[in-house]
Structure formats: structure tokens, C-alpha cells
C-alpha positions as CSV (number, residue, x, y, z in Angstrom):
1,M,112.2,219.9,197.8
2,V,112.5,222.4,200.6
3,S,115.6,222.2,202.8
4,L,115.1,223.3,206.4
5,Q,117.2,223.7,209.6
6,T,116.0,222.7,213.0
7,P,115.4,225.3,215.8
8,I,117.8,225.8,218.7
9,C,117.5,223.3,221.5
10,D,114.8,224.1,224.1
11,F,116.8,222.6,227.1
12,G,114.6,220.8,229.6
13,A,111.4,220.6,227.4
14,P,109.6,217.3,228.2
15,A,109.3,214.6,225.6
16,P,105.7,214.4,224.3
17,D,104.1,211.0,224.8
18,F,103.0,208.9,221.9
19,N,101.5,205.5,221.0
20,L,102.4,204.6,217.5
21,P,102.4,201.4,215.4
22,G,105.8,200.0,214.5
23,V,107.1,198.1,211.5
24,D,107.5,195.1,213.9
25,G,103.7,194.8,214.3
26,R,103.4,196.2,217.8
27,D,102.5,199.6,219.2
28,W,105.1,201.6,221.0
29,S,104.8,204.3,223.7
30,L,107.4,206.9,224.8
31,Q,108.0,204.9,228.1
32,Q,108.5,201.6,226.2
33,C,111.2,203.3,224.0
34,A,113.1,205.1,226.8
35,G,116.5,203.9,227.9
36,E,117.9,203.9,231.4
37,R,120.0,207.0,230.6
38,G,117.9,208.7,227.9
39,L,116.2,208.5,224.6
40,L,117.0,209.7,221.0
41,V,113.8,210.4,219.1
42,M,114.5,210.7,215.3
43,F,112.1,211.9,212.6
44,I,113.2,210.2,209.4
45,C,111.7,208.8,206.3
46,N,112.6,206.5,203.4
47,H,112.8,208.9,200.4
48,C,114.8,211.9,201.7
49,P,118.4,212.1,200.4
50,Y,119.6,213.7,203.7
51,V,118.4,210.5,205.5
52,K,119.7,208.2,202.9
53,A,123.2,209.8,203.2
54,V,123.4,208.9,206.9
55,Q,121.3,205.7,207.3
56,Q,124.4,203.5,208.0
57,R,125.8,206.0,210.4
58,I,122.4,206.2,212.2
59,V,122.5,202.4,212.7
60,R,126.2,202.5,213.9
61,D,125.6,205.4,216.3
62,T,122.3,204.1,217.8
63,K,123.9,200.7,218.4
64,E,126.8,202.4,220.3
65,L,124.4,204.7,222.2
66,A,122.4,201.6,223.3
67,Q,125.5,200.3,225.1
68,L,125.6,203.6,227.0
69,G,121.9,203.3,228.1
70,I,120.5,205.6,225.5
71,N,117.7,204.0,223.5
72,T,116.5,205.2,220.1
73,V,113.1,205.4,218.3
74,A,112.6,206.5,214.7
75,I,109.3,208.1,213.6
76,M,108.1,208.6,210.0
77,S,105.5,211.4,209.8
78,N,105.4,212.1,206.0
79,D,102.2,211.8,204.1
80,P,102.7,208.5,202.1
81,A,99.8,209.5,199.8
82,E,102.2,212.1,198.3
83,Y,105.4,210.0,198.7
84,A,104.8,206.3,198.1
85,E,108.4,205.5,199.0
86,D,107.3,206.4,202.6
87,S,104.5,203.9,202.8
88,F,104.3,201.6,205.8
89,E,105.2,198.6,203.6
90,N,108.3,200.4,202.4
91,M,109.1,201.4,206.0
92,Q,109.1,197.7,206.9
93,R,111.3,196.9,203.9
94,V,113.9,199.7,204.7
95,A,114.0,198.8,208.4
96,K,114.8,195.2,207.5
97,Q,117.2,196.0,204.7
98,M,119.2,198.5,206.9
99,G,119.0,196.4,210.0
100,Y,117.4,199.2,212.1
101,P,118.2,198.3,215.8
102,F,115.4,200.5,217.0
103,P,111.6,200.7,216.6
104,Y,110.5,202.4,213.4
105,L,107.1,204.0,213.9
106,F,104.4,205.4,211.6
107,D,102.9,208.8,212.7
108,E,99.9,208.6,210.3
109,T,98.0,211.6,211.7
110,Q,101.2,213.6,212.0
111,A,100.1,214.6,215.5
112,V,103.4,213.3,217.1
113,A,105.6,215.3,214.7
114,K,103.5,218.4,215.5
115,A,103.8,217.8,219.2
116,Y,107.6,217.5,219.0
117,G,107.9,220.5,216.6
118,A,109.7,218.4,214.1
119,V,110.4,220.3,210.9
120,C,112.7,218.1,208.7
121,T,114.1,214.7,208.0
122,P,116.3,213.9,209.7
123,D,115.3,215.8,212.9
124,F,117.0,214.6,216.1
125,F,115.6,215.1,219.7
126,G,118.0,213.9,222.4
127,Y,116.5,213.4,225.9
128,N,118.1,212.5,229.3
129,A,116.9,209.9,231.7
130,A,114.2,212.3,233.0
131,L,113.1,212.7,229.3
132,E,114.1,216.3,229.2
133,L,115.4,217.7,225.9
134,Q,119.2,218.1,225.8
135,Y,120.1,217.9,222.1
136,R,118.5,219.2,218.9
137,G,121.4,219.1,216.5
138,R,122.8,217.3,213.5
139,L,124.2,213.8,213.2
140,D,127.4,215.1,211.6
141,E,128.6,217.3,208.7
142,S,126.7,215.1,206.1
143,R,124.1,216.8,203.9
144,K,122.7,215.2,200.8
145,E,126.0,213.4,200.5
146,T,127.7,211.4,203.2
147,A,130.5,213.4,204.9
148,P,134.0,211.9,205.1
149,S,134.4,209.1,207.6
150,D,136.7,211.1,209.9
151,V,134.3,214.0,210.7
152,R,133.1,214.7,214.3
153,R,130.2,212.6,215.3
154,D,128.1,215.5,216.8
155,L,125.0,213.5,217.7
156,Y,126.9,210.6,219.2
157,E,129.2,212.8,221.2
158,A,126.3,214.9,222.5
159,M,124.3,211.9,223.6
160,K,127.3,210.3,225.2
161,L,127.6,213.5,227.3
162,V,123.9,213.2,228.1
163,A,124.4,209.6,229.2
164,E,127.3,210.6,231.4
165,T,126.0,213.8,232.9
166,G,122.3,214.2,232.1
167,H,123.1,217.4,230.2
168,G,123.7,218.1,226.5
169,P,126.3,220.5,225.1
170,Q,125.6,224.2,225.0
171,E,126.9,224.5,221.5
172,Q,124.8,222.6,218.9
173,I,124.8,222.8,215.1
174,P,121.3,222.4,213.7
175,S,120.3,219.4,211.7
176,M,119.4,220.1,208.0
177,G,117.1,218.1,205.8
178,C,114.0,217.9,203.7
179,S,110.8,219.4,205.1
180,I,108.3,217.1,206.6
181,K,105.6,216.4,204.0
182,W,102.5,217.6,205.8
183,R,99.0,216.5,204.8
184,E,97.0,219.2,203.1
185,E,94.3,220.4,205.5
186,P,90.8,220.2,203.9
187,T,89.4,223.5,203.0
188,T,85.9,224.3,204.1
């Protein structure tokens, strides 16, 4: 398992469009996911210990962000042929079990993860109402273990600022997680 950190936020970068199938049986586009004041795009999966450590906090924070006009979408881009726990059926199971209050989408071709420049799970991209990137940081201090409950809620605080001002904080601490499990390119 390779542990990676996300790059520094490229403020103002536009959100790449997508059209992906969700665990709810419908296809979702960027515009369908966007909220009145912004959008949080998360690259997560089912098997990663970094994601498992924060699943309940993700649910809590995304529910609270929705009240501020920030919608959320989660995208799973790992190759399920290599990680059966990340299969579409298991995505459906985990979304139901955790009560995900956001669309959970399958990026089978991995084209969306590449378009966003996603590198790890979890990888967070926070956009303002104009769908311009304002946050590329961590959820909180959690790593493979859940951090204490009284730590600063970096992602929530940043996206609250985005909802209020349209701009993210200048100081951002990168997210850390497992590398995205890329498909092997066929050799010719």
C-alpha cells in the first residue's frame, strides 16, 4: 500500500465535467451534483483504511455542508478487478450501511480521476458556486486511525468559508491516503 499526499490547491481551476453511474441506479453529471454555494468532490473507496477511519465524519460533515448550500459527490475510481472490496455491489452495500447522504459514483474508466488529478483516497476537491477550485486539503488530522473527536475540522471549516465568501483558505494541509489503484495499461 502506497501512501500519498495531495498536491497544493490550484485556486480557480474549473471542475471537470463527468457523467457517471451512481449506486442509486441513475447517472449523475457535475451540474446535477452542484449545490447553490458549491460542491465537494471526494475520491474515496471501500477498502482504504484512511477512508474507513473517517467515513462517519464524512457523513457528518457533508450533511452539515448541505445545510450551507454545499453539495457533495463521492467517486470511486479504483480498479475493482484488483480490489474486490471496491466492486459496484460493495459500493452499494457501503453507501447503504453508512447512510451516505450524497451520490456515490463509479468511475470505471478512471477518466474522471485523471481529469481531476486525483492521487489518493480520500482526495477532496472543494469548489465554490462558480465551480472553481478553492480547497484541496484534508478532512482533519485522521490518518489510518480516527483522530480524537476534538480536532479541527479542516475540510468543514474550509468549505464553510467557501459557502460564505466564495474563497477557500490560503493555508491548507494536504490530504493523505492510499494511492488510487490504477488499471494496468495493456502493453503492445
